[in-house]
C-alpha positions in Angstrom: -1.8 -5.8 -20.8 0.6 -8.9 -20.8 1.6 -10.7 -17.8 5.6 -8.7 -18.3 3.7 -5.4 -18.0 2.1 -5.6 -15.2 5.1 -7.0 -13.1 7.2 -4.3 -14.5 4.8 -1.9 -14.0 4.9 -2.7 -10.2 8.8 -2.9 -10.0 8.7 0.7 -12.0 6.6 2.3 -9.0 8.9 0.2 -6.4 11.7 2.1 -7.9 13.4 0.1 -10.9 16.9 -0.9 -10.6 17.3 1.7 -8.1 15.0 -0.5 -5.5 16.9 -3.8 -6.5 20.3 -2.3 -5.7 19.1 -0.9 -2.1 17.2 -3.4 -1.3 19.1 -6.2 -2.5 16.0 -7.5 -4.1 16.4 -10.5 -6.1 14.3 -14.1 -8.5 12.3 -11.4 -10.3 8.6 -13.3 -10.8 5.4 -12.8 -12.4 2.1 -14.2 -12.5 -0.6 -12.2 -14.4 -1.4 -9.7 -11.6 1.3 -10.1 -9.1 5.0 -9.2 -8.8 7.3 -12.2 -6.6 10.8 -11.2 -5.5 12.9 -12.4 -2.5 14.9 -10.2 -0.2 17.9 -10.4 2.1 16.5 -12.1 5.9 14.7 -8.5 7.2 12.6 -8.0 10.0 11.9 -12.0 9.9 10.7 -11.7 5.9 12.3 -12.5 2.8 9.6 -13.1 0.7 7.3 -10.9 -1.1 4.5 -10.5 -3.4 2.7 -8.1 -4.7 -0.9 -7.9 -6.5 -2.6 -5.6 -8.9 -6.0 -5.8 -7.7 -9.4 -4.6 -9.7 -9.9 -2.0 -7.9 -6.5 -1.0 -8.9 -4.7 -1.1 -6.0 -2.5 -2.9 -4.5 -2.0 -6.1 -1.9 1.5 -6.6 -0.6 2.2 -9.9 1.4 5.3 -10.3 3.2 6.5 -14.1 4.0 9.7 -15.9 5.2 10.6 -19.0 3.3 13.2 -21.4 5.0 13.1 -25.7 4.5 10.5 -25.3 2.5 7.9 -24.2 4.1 6.6 -20.3 3.4 4.7 -18.6 6.5 3.1 -15.3 6.3 4.5 -12.7 7.9 2.2 -9.6 7.2 -0.4 -8.5 4.7 -1.0 -5.1 3.4 -4.3 -4.6 1.4 -5.4 -1.6 -0.7 -2.4 0.0 -1.1 -1.9 3.1 -4.0 0.7 2.8 -6.0 2.3 5.7 -4.4 2.2 4.2 -0.9 4.4 1.0 -2.1 7.6 1.6 -1.1 6.8 3.4 1.9 4.9 -0.2 3.3 8.0 -1.9 2.2 10.3 -0.1 4.2 8.4 0.2 6.6 7.7 -3.9 6.8 11.1 -5.1 6.2 12.9 -2.0 7.5 15.2 -1.7 4.0 14.9 1.6 2.5 14.4 2.1 -1.0 16.6 5.8 -1.7 19.4 7.3 0.2 
């Protein structure tokens, strides 16, 4: 898999374009195994990182970035692909679908 393939798969599992529209997610970036993006501030979180683990599960990191400082608010490890949307909603309060 290429760098972009993993990121595209993660975004697709979150809901793809519908996810971005519903949540206001933007500034998508990726490296080999992680998709990074920003959201409007919700529950003290405005940055998300979703990382594919060697076990084929995901780790989700919820952070707040302000004034050049990144503060990690919560990390959820061992997430199955069908849990990504519900954990995102729980941690941010933003719904991914109507």
